[in-house]
C-alpha positions as CSV (number, residue, x, y, z in Angstrom):
1,M,27.3,-90.0,0.6
2,T,27.1,-89.3,4.4
3,L,28.0,-86.0,5.9
4,S,31.1,-87.4,7.4
5,E,32.2,-88.8,4.0
6,L,31.5,-85.5,2.3
7,R,33.5,-83.6,5.0
8,Q,36.5,-86.0,4.8
9,D,36.5,-85.9,1.0
10,I,36.6,-82.1,1.1
11,H,39.3,-82.2,3.8
12,A,41.4,-84.4,1.5
13,H,41.1,-82.0,-1.4
14,P,41.3,-78.5,0.0
15,D,41.3,-75.4,-2.3
16,L,42.9,-72.1,-1.4
17,S,41.1,-68.7,-1.5
18,G,39.8,-67.9,-5.0
19,E,40.6,-71.4,-6.3
20,E,37.6,-73.3,-5.0
21,S,36.0,-74.5,-8.2
22,A,36.6,-78.2,-7.4
23,T,35.2,-77.8,-3.9
24,R,32.2,-75.9,-5.3
25,Q,31.5,-78.8,-7.7
26,R,31.6,-81.3,-4.8
27,I,29.0,-79.2,-2.9
28,R,26.9,-78.8,-6.1
29,Q,26.8,-82.6,-6.6
30,F,25.9,-83.3,-3.0
31,L,23.1,-80.7,-3.0
32,A,21.5,-81.8,-6.3
33,P,19.3,-84.5,-4.7
34,S,17.9,-82.0,-2.2
35,Q,16.2,-80.3,-5.2
36,P,17.0,-76.6,-4.6
37,S,14.8,-74.2,-6.7
38,E,18.0,-73.0,-8.3
39,M,21.8,-73.0,-7.9
40,V,23.7,-70.0,-9.0
41,E,27.5,-69.3,-9.2
42,V,28.4,-66.1,-7.4
43,G,31.6,-64.3,-6.3
44,G,33.8,-66.0,-8.8
45,T,34.1,-69.5,-7.2
46,G,31.1,-69.3,-4.9
47,L,27.7,-71.0,-5.0
48,L,24.3,-70.2,-3.7
49,A,21.4,-72.7,-3.5
50,V,17.9,-71.4,-3.2
51,Y,15.0,-73.2,-1.5
52,D,11.9,-71.2,-2.3
53,S,8.6,-72.0,-0.6
54,G,6.6,-70.2,-3.3
55,Q,4.8,-68.3,-0.6
56,P,5.4,-64.6,0.4
57,G,7.8,-64.2,3.3
58,K,11.3,-63.3,4.3
59,T,14.6,-64.5,2.9
60,L,17.1,-66.0,5.3
61,L,20.7,-66.5,4.1
62,V,22.9,-69.2,5.7
63,R,26.6,-68.8,4.9
64,A,29.5,-71.2,4.8
65,E,33.1,-70.9,3.6
66,L,34.7,-72.9,0.9
67,D,38.5,-72.1,1.2
68,G,41.3,-73.9,3.0
69,L,44.6,-72.4,4.3
70,P,48.2,-72.5,2.9
71,I,49.2,-74.7,5.9
72,H,50.9,-78.1,5.8
73,E,48.8,-80.7,7.6
74,R,50.9,-82.4,10.4
75,H,48.8,-85.4,11.4
76,D,48.4,-88.7,9.5
77,L,44.7,-89.1,9.0
78,P,43.4,-91.5,6.4
79,Y,41.8,-88.5,4.7
80,R,44.7,-86.1,5.2
81,S,45.2,-83.4,2.6
82,T,46.4,-84.7,-0.8
83,K,47.9,-81.3,-1.6
84,A,51.2,-80.0,-0.1
85,N,50.8,-76.9,2.0
86,H,47.0,-76.9,1.5
87,G,44.8,-77.7,4.5
88,H,41.4,-77.2,6.2
89,M,43.0,-76.1,9.4
90,C,40.1,-73.7,10.3
91,G,37.2,-76.1,9.9
92,H,35.6,-74.7,6.8
93,D,35.3,-78.3,5.6
94,G,33.0,-78.9,8.5
95,H,31.1,-75.6,8.1
96,M,30.3,-76.2,4.4
97,T,29.3,-79.8,5.1
98,M,26.8,-78.7,7.8
99,V,25.3,-76.1,5.5
100,A,25.1,-78.7,2.7
101,G,23.4,-81.0,5.2
102,V,20.8,-78.2,5.7
103,G,19.9,-78.8,2.1
104,Q,18.9,-82.4,2.9
105,A,16.9,-81.1,5.9
106,L,15.1,-78.6,3.6
107,L,14.0,-81.4,1.3
108,E,12.3,-83.2,4.2
109,Q,11.0,-80.0,5.8
110,P,10.9,-77.1,3.4
111,P,10.1,-73.6,4.7
112,Q,6.4,-72.8,4.8
113,K,6.9,-69.2,3.8
114,G,9.7,-67.2,2.1
115,R,12.9,-68.7,1.0
116,V,16.2,-69.9,2.2
117,I,19.5,-69.2,0.5
118,L,22.5,-71.5,1.3
119,L,25.6,-69.5,0.4
120,F,29.0,-71.2,-0.1
121,Q,31.3,-68.3,0.0
122,P,34.9,-68.2,-1.5
123,A,38.0,-66.5,-0.1
124,E,36.9,-66.0,3.5
125,E,40.5,-66.5,4.8
126,T,41.7,-63.5,2.8
127,G,38.8,-61.2,3.7
128,E,37.9,-60.8,0.0
129,G,35.1,-63.4,-0.8
130,A,32.2,-61.7,1.0
131,Q,32.7,-58.5,-1.0
132,W,33.1,-60.6,-4.2
133,V,29.6,-62.0,-3.5
134,L,28.1,-58.7,-2.6
135,D,29.5,-57.0,-5.7
136,D,28.3,-59.7,-8.1
137,P,25.3,-58.7,-10.2
138,A,24.1,-62.3,-9.9
139,F,23.5,-61.8,-6.2
140,A,21.3,-58.8,-6.7
141,D,18.1,-60.9,-6.9
142,Y,18.8,-62.7,-3.6
143,Q,19.0,-59.9,-1.1
144,P,18.4,-61.4,2.4
145,D,16.3,-60.0,5.2
146,C,18.6,-61.8,7.6
147,C,21.9,-63.8,7.4
148,V,23.4,-66.3,9.9
149,A,26.6,-68.2,10.1
150,L,28.6,-70.2,12.6
151,H,32.2,-70.9,13.4
152,N,33.6,-73.8,15.3
153,V,35.5,-72.6,18.4
154,P,38.1,-74.8,20.0
155,G,38.4,-74.5,23.8
156,F,34.6,-74.7,24.4
157,P,32.6,-77.9,25.2
158,L,31.8,-80.0,22.2
159,G,28.4,-78.9,20.8
160,S,28.0,-75.9,23.1
161,V,26.6,-72.7,21.5
162,V,28.5,-69.5,22.0
163,V,26.6,-66.3,21.6
164,R,27.1,-62.6,22.0
165,E,25.1,-59.6,21.0
166,G,26.9,-56.6,19.4
167,I,30.5,-57.0,18.4
168,F,31.4,-60.7,17.7
169,T,34.7,-60.2,15.9
170,P,36.8,-57.1,15.3
171,S,38.0,-55.1,12.3
172,V,41.3,-56.4,11.1
173,E,43.8,-55.6,8.3
174,S,47.3,-56.6,7.5
175,V,50.2,-54.5,6.0
176,T,53.7,-55.0,4.7
177,I,56.0,-52.0,4.7
178,Q,58.9,-52.0,2.2
179,L,61.8,-50.0,3.4
180,D,64.6,-48.9,1.0
181,G,67.7,-47.2,2.2
182,K,71.2,-47.6,0.7
183,T,73.5,-50.6,0.9
184,A,77.1,-50.0,2.1
185,H,80.1,-51.9,3.3
186,A,79.7,-53.3,6.8
187,A,82.9,-51.5,7.8
188,E,81.5,-48.2,6.6
189,P,77.8,-48.2,7.4
190,E,77.8,-44.4,7.6
191,L,78.1,-44.4,3.8
192,G,74.8,-46.1,3.5
193,V,71.3,-46.0,5.0
194,N,70.5,-49.1,6.9
195,P,66.7,-49.6,7.6
196,A,67.4,-51.6,10.7
197,W,67.2,-48.6,13.0
198,A,64.0,-47.4,11.6
199,M,62.6,-50.9,11.8
200,Q,63.6,-51.0,15.5
201,E,61.6,-47.8,16.1
202,I,58.6,-49.1,14.2
203,L,58.6,-52.2,16.4
204,H,58.6,-50.0,19.5
205,L,55.8,-48.0,18.0
206,A,53.7,-51.1,17.4
207,N,54.2,-52.1,21.1
208,A,53.3,-48.6,22.3
209,L,50.1,-48.4,20.2
210,R,48.6,-51.5,21.8
211,N,45.8,-51.3,24.3
212,L,45.2,-54.9,25.4
213,D,42.3,-54.1,27.9
214,P,39.5,-56.1,26.2
215,N,36.9,-54.0,28.1
216,A,38.2,-50.8,26.6
217,D,36.3,-49.2,23.7
218,D,39.6,-48.5,22.1
219,Y,41.1,-52.0,22.4
220,R,43.8,-52.2,19.8
221,L,46.5,-54.6,18.8
222,V,49.4,-54.3,16.4
223,T,51.1,-57.6,15.9
224,P,54.4,-58.1,14.1
225,V,54.2,-61.1,11.8
226,E,57.3,-61.0,9.6
227,I,60.6,-59.2,9.3
228,E,63.2,-59.3,6.6
229,L,66.4,-57.3,6.4
230,G,69.2,-57.4,3.8
231,E,71.0,-60.6,3.0
232,K,73.3,-62.9,4.9
233,A,76.4,-61.2,3.6
234,F,78.6,-60.2,6.6
235,G,80.5,-57.6,4.7
236,T,77.4,-55.7,3.9
237,S,75.3,-53.1,5.8
238,A,71.7,-53.8,4.7
239,G,70.0,-51.3,2.4
240,H,66.6,-52.7,2.2
241,G,64.0,-54.6,4.4
242,S,60.4,-55.2,5.0
243,I,58.2,-55.5,8.1
244,S,54.7,-56.9,8.3
245,F,52.0,-56.3,10.9
246,T,48.3,-57.2,11.5
247,L,46.2,-54.4,13.1
248,R,42.9,-54.9,14.8
249,A,40.3,-52.9,16.8
250,W,36.8,-53.6,17.9
251,T,35.0,-51.2,15.5
252,K,35.7,-49.9,12.0
253,D,35.9,-46.3,13.4
254,R,38.4,-47.3,16.0
255,F,40.4,-49.3,13.5
256,D,40.5,-46.3,11.1
257,Q,41.9,-44.2,13.9
258,L,44.6,-46.8,14.7
259,K,45.5,-47.2,11.0
260,E,45.8,-43.4,10.5
261,R,48.0,-43.0,13.7
262,F,50.2,-46.0,12.7
263,T,50.8,-44.8,9.1
264,R,51.5,-41.3,10.2
265,K,54.0,-42.2,12.8
266,V,55.7,-44.9,10.6
267,T,56.1,-42.2,7.9
268,A,57.6,-39.8,10.3
269,I,60.1,-42.5,11.5
270,C,61.1,-43.4,7.9
271,D,61.5,-39.7,6.9
272,A,63.7,-39.0,9.9
273,H,66.0,-41.9,8.8
274,G,66.0,-41.0,5.1
275,I,64.2,-44.3,4.3
276,R,61.9,-44.6,1.3
277,H,59.0,-46.7,2.1
278,T,55.8,-48.2,0.5
279,W,52.7,-49.8,1.9
280,Q,50.8,-52.9,0.9
281,W,47.5,-53.3,2.8
282,V,45.9,-56.7,2.4
283,E,43.2,-59.0,3.9
284,P,40.7,-56.5,5.3
285,F,38.0,-57.9,7.7
286,Y,35.1,-55.8,8.9
287,T,33.6,-55.9,12.4
288,T,31.0,-58.7,12.7
289,R,28.1,-57.0,14.6
290,N,25.4,-59.3,15.8
291,D,21.8,-58.2,15.8
292,A,20.2,-58.7,19.2
293,D,16.9,-60.2,17.9
294,T,18.8,-62.7,15.7
295,V,21.0,-63.7,18.6
296,Q,17.9,-64.2,20.7
297,L,16.4,-66.5,18.0
298,I,19.7,-68.5,18.0
299,R,19.4,-68.8,21.8
300,Q,15.9,-70.0,21.7
301,V,16.6,-72.7,19.1
302,A,19.7,-73.9,21.0
303,E,17.7,-74.1,24.2
304,Q,14.9,-76.0,22.5
305,Q,17.5,-78.5,21.3
306,G,19.1,-78.9,24.7
307,R,22.4,-77.3,23.8
308,Q,24.6,-75.7,26.4
309,I,24.5,-71.9,25.8
310,I,27.6,-69.9,26.7
311,E,27.3,-66.1,26.7
312,K,30.6,-64.6,25.5
313,D,31.6,-61.6,27.6
314,M,34.1,-60.2,25.1
315,P,34.3,-60.5,21.3
316,F,36.6,-63.1,19.7
317,R,39.8,-61.4,18.5
318,W,40.1,-63.1,15.1
319,G,38.9,-61.5,11.8
320,E,35.8,-62.9,10.1
321,D,34.7,-62.1,6.5
322,F,31.1,-62.5,7.6
323,G,31.4,-59.0,9.0
324,R,30.8,-57.7,5.5
325,F,27.3,-59.3,5.6
326,T,26.4,-57.9,9.0
327,Q,27.4,-54.4,7.8
328,A,25.0,-54.8,4.9
329,Y,22.2,-56.8,6.4
330,T,20.6,-57.8,9.7
331,G,22.3,-61.0,11.0
332,A,24.5,-62.8,13.5
333,M,27.2,-65.3,13.8
334,F,27.5,-67.8,16.7
335,G,30.2,-70.2,17.9
336,L,29.8,-73.9,18.0
337,G,32.2,-75.5,20.6
338,S,34.5,-78.0,19.0
339,G,36.0,-79.4,22.2
340,E,37.9,-78.1,25.1
341,D,41.0,-80.1,24.1
342,Q,40.7,-79.4,20.4
343,P,43.9,-77.8,18.8
344,A,43.6,-74.2,18.0
345,L,42.3,-72.8,14.7
346,H,45.0,-72.6,12.0
347,N,47.1,-75.2,13.9
348,P,48.7,-77.9,11.7
349,D,47.1,-80.5,14.0
350,F,43.5,-79.2,13.7
351,D,40.8,-81.5,12.4
352,F,37.1,-80.6,12.5
353,P,35.2,-83.2,14.7
354,D,32.6,-85.0,12.7
355,A,30.4,-85.3,15.8
356,L,29.5,-81.6,15.3
357,L,28.0,-82.2,11.8
358,P,24.5,-83.3,12.8
359,I,24.5,-80.7,15.6
360,G,25.2,-77.8,13.2
361,V,22.6,-79.1,10.7
362,S,20.0,-79.3,13.5
363,L,20.7,-75.8,14.7
364,F,20.6,-74.2,11.3
365,A,17.4,-76.1,10.4
366,G,15.8,-75.0,13.6
367,I,16.7,-71.4,13.0
368,I,15.3,-71.6,9.5
369,Q,12.0,-73.0,10.6
370,A,11.6,-70.5,13.4
371,Y,12.5,-67.5,11.2
372,C,10.7,-68.4,8.0
373,N,7.6,-69.7,9.6
374,D,7.2,-66.6,11.7
375,S,7.8,-64.2,8.8
C-alpha cells in the first residue's frame, strides 16, 4: 500500500476522539513490515511504535493524531468519508500517514544510536488524548528526551516549513454555562425570571474581556459559540438557557487569570438577576511552547532539504494537544504549508494534499537522523 492509498483509506473511514481502534489497526498493519522493535497500545486507543538502535543514546518521540472531527464532508471525492458527520477535516489522516511513512524510512535507515518512538495519539481534537498517553503506565518506559510534531497549515505555500521559537499555540478551554431562572407567561414576565437579560450582560462581558492585540502579553479572546434560550412558545417567558464560549490566552498563567475573571464576573451577573447557574468546562489545551534548540534543528533540516522556511511572528491561535508534551518534555511543533488556496482547517471542504506526504516523511526522517546520530 502506498502512502496516498493509506491516507485515502483512513480518510474514508474516520474515527472520532476516543473511538480510534479501527484507525489504530490500519496503522499497525501498515507499520508491521517496517519491523519496529515493539508496538504498544497506549492512551486507550493510541499506539506507539519503537525503533531501537540497541546502542546508548537519546530517545526522540514523533507524534501524530488519530482522530477525525464530527463534521459532515461536503465534497464528493472517490475516497470521501463513509460515515455521516465524521470527517478528517483537520488533516490528521495526512499527519498519521506521514509518521507511518517514517516507519518505512527507519527500516531503510535506522538510527545509529538511541531510539525513535512513533506515537499515534488519540483524542487530540478534544484536548484529552495527550494526557491519556502521559498518564498511562504503559508509557512510563518510553520517556523521550525530545518530542516533535507538525501540523499542516492552509494559507502557506505548499511544502513550506513554518517555525517559531517560544509560544506556538495558546492555552484554550471551552465552557457551557447553564442558566436556570423561572418560566412565566409572556404577558406576565415579572412573575418569572428570564435568563435572557443575564445572557445579554454575559455577552457584553465576553466582548469587554477581549484583548485582540497579538503583540500583547495579555492577548485574550472569549468567543461565543452557542446560545440556547427557552422554547419556541410565544406565550411563554423563558425560564432556562445555556451559553457556550471558548476562552484563549497565550500562556497558562494568563489563561488562568482570564478564566478566574470571567467566572467571577459571570457569577456576579447571575446572582444579580437571581439566576441559578452551573459550569461545564471541556476540551482544555495547554500552551505549546517550542524549545529554541529543537526549532533550530528543524530549520537546519528544512534548509538542507531545500524547503522554504517561514518565521512566524506571532503564535497560531488554535489549540493543540501537543502542548501537554511540551509542558512535560523538551520539544517543538512546526507547520507544514498545505497551500495558499487550501480551505481552512475544520472546513467541510478541507482535504489533505497527498503531495505533502513525502515531504513530511523526509523532514521527520532528517530530524531523526540529525538528532539521534548527534546524541
